[in-house]
C-alpha positions, 0 to 999 in steps of 0.5 A, a space after each residue: 444141640 447146636 443145628 450144625 452138629 453133625 451125625 456122621 464124620 466123613 474122613 478123607 484120607 483115612 489110611 493116611 499119616 495124619 490119620 494114623 498119627 492124630 485123628 484115629 487117637 482122638 477119636 479113641 479119646 473121645 469115645 473113652 469121654 463119651 464123646 463120640 456120638 456118631 458113626 465114622 466113615 473112612 475113605 481112601 484110595 487105598 484097597 482095604 478091608 475095614 478090618 485092616 484099617 482098624 488094625 491101624 487105627 489101633 496101631 495109631 492109638 497105641 503108638 501116638 495116642 494114649 498107649 495102652 487100649 482099652 479093649 471096650 472103649 475100642 471096640 465100640 469105637 471100632 464098631 462105629 467104624 466103616 470104609 469106602 474104597 475107590 479113586 476121588 476122581 470116579 462118581 461111583 466112589 461118592 455113590 458108595 460114600 452116599 450109601 455108606 451114610 444111610 439116614 445122615 443128614 448133616 455129615 462132617 467130612 474131614 479132608 486129610 488129603 493134599 489140597 490139590 484135590 480139594 477141588 475135585 472131592 469139594 466138587 463130587 460131594 456137590 455132585 452126590 449130595 454128600 454135601 447137603 446140609 454138610 460141613 468140611 474140615 480143612 487142613 493147614 496149609 491152607 494156601 502157599 500165599 495170598 492168592 493160592 489161599 483165596 483160590 481155595 477159599 473160592 473152591 470150598 465156597 462153592 460147595 460149602 457155605 463159610 459158616 459150615 467151614 472149618 479152618 483146622 490149626 492144632 494152636 487154636 486148639 492147645 490149652 495154653 493158648 485158651 488160657 492165654 485168651 481167658 488171662 488178658 479178658 478174665 482179669 481186671 488189671 490187664 486191660 489198663 496197662 495193655 497198650 503203648 503207654 506201658 508196654 515196651 516191646 513184644 517178642 515171640 519166639 518158637 524154636 525147635 532143637 530138631 531139624 526137618 526130621 526127614 521132610 526135607 522135599 515138603 519143608 523145602 517147599 515151605 520153610 519157617 514163614 509158611 510152615 509155622 509164622 503164617 497161621 500159629 504165630 500170627 493166632 497167637 499174635 492175635 489173641 495177646 494183641 486184639 481189641 477185647 470183643 464186644 461179646 463172648 461169641 464166635 463171630 465176635 472173637 474172630 471180628 477182633 482178630 480180623 482187626 487186628 490183622 488188618 491194622 498190621 503193616 505187610 512186611 518188607 525186606 527189611 523187616 526180616 532176617 532168614 537163616 538156616 541150618 548148616 548141614 540142611 542142604 544135605 538133607 534128602 528132598 532138599 534141593 541144590 542150592 535151596 534158598 529156603 529159610 529154617 529159621 526166620 526173625 520179623 520185625 511187625 508194626 502195628 498201625 492203631 491206636 492201642 499199639 502204635 510205636 510198640 515194636 512187635 518181634 517174632 523169631 522161629 527155627 529149627 535145629 535151635 538149643 531148645 524146644 519152646 514157644 514163649 511170649 515176652 511182653 515187656 513193659 516200660 520203666 518207671 518214669 523216675 529212677 528211685 534206686 540206683 540198683 535198677 539195671 538197664 536189663 531189669 524190668 516188668 514183664 509178663 511170660 506166657 509159655 505154651 511149650 514144654 511147659 504152661 507158664 503165666 508169669 510175671 517179672 518184677 523188682 523187689 526188695 532184698 531182705 535187710 536195712 539197706 533199699 536194695 532190689 532184686 530181680 524176681 519171677 512170680 509164676 501166676 499159673 503152672 498147669 499139669 499138660 492137658 489131658 485132652 489133645 488139641 486135635 481132639 478138643 477141635 475135632 470135637 467142636 467141628 462135630 457139634 457145630 462150634 466154630 470159635 476155635 477155627 479160622 476164617 476165611 477173612 483171618 486167613 487172607 488177612 495173615 496171608 497179606 501180612 507175609 506175602 511180600 517176603 514169601 519168595 525172596 531169593 537171597 541166600 540165607 544166613 548161615 548158622 550153626 545147629 544147637 545156636 539161637 541163628 544167625 547174629 544178623 537177626 539183632 539188627 532188626 532189634 530196637 536200640 539196646 534190645 536183646 533176644 530173649 531166650 525161652 526159659 526152661 522153668 524147673 516144673 518140680 520147683 514150680 509153686 503156684 500163688 
């Protein structure tokens, strides 16, 4: 067993929305697989009984988890659960927590609470002795910009060593993202072509066909860059483009990500197009005349031997035509055009889709049947998997409990990613308007190199896919 494995799980914010929708369903799934081995202590301000918390956990499991509850599994989970209520600002709350921990010597504290109270809670954990030999899980958003991220890091580091801090980004626990990492470094044919000599351009698209879903106040304070680009999509970019890690260890993997982030030049105003869907300003909680973006397109420049002069584009937005996350790595054309029917927009490419399906595909030219040397564009589906049985939260909570840190963001990863986007976070110019159910403002096309176009995600018919 890892020496950092926990022997108790403490859930701050146990009565909150995140615990209800994500954490309790994940704990139930862990229990059903036999992977939950430790007591679970809920803690929150609400003065509820442990039975009421158990009922709320059941409701979350039924609505957001596996649906039908196996009563034997749920009883085992309920038997592990205890509850401490109290004000995070009072020492007596943490004295009760210390008593609830009993003989536990390596608790894992999950802070499913607003970042504004991280400092108060961490300091109280330290004073009460609950932080001794303990670890902590910190939810995103980890800061609003580089300065606040550095401030939060100082607060948490004052109590917990870096190796005991797990900054959670659920994208890193998704099976398709793990698969991208494996596909890159598990195949010998990838490395010789994965560089500026062969790759023409790279696009990452994260589209959502819904709006802000009643979260106007939160979203208006964040915007698309803070919400998904700085964290989720930068992590995908790092896995896609980083140099091979020196070995298969948590730290060398994270070292490789940091080197990639540090080679990306900070964004400038000319590298970004921001959009806002029509009707956003009428959403409850949105400030009058808000300039918050609901869409963003970015052009990144990587100053490295491997990727110099290869344009990298990211776009993400709300109220777009589909919900999908997809990467297109477009390869250059052959040096000579031997066949006249090869068209300008028909090239070799790799396509990685993370949502709604897990797809790895290769675009290529192949000859049509017949006597003439005439070809056609085809796509070979390299892999298609059924939906992952294990949710990202279940995987990440399990790793944190086991003391495995590879799927969590290290301090220098977080701060390096903030440095890239920091110069464009607080632009006050009016975003370009776009109609819902379209691909964002036309001005985003101006970021692309001559002759290029945005690759809209391919909504693959999963029933027709055949593994090859």
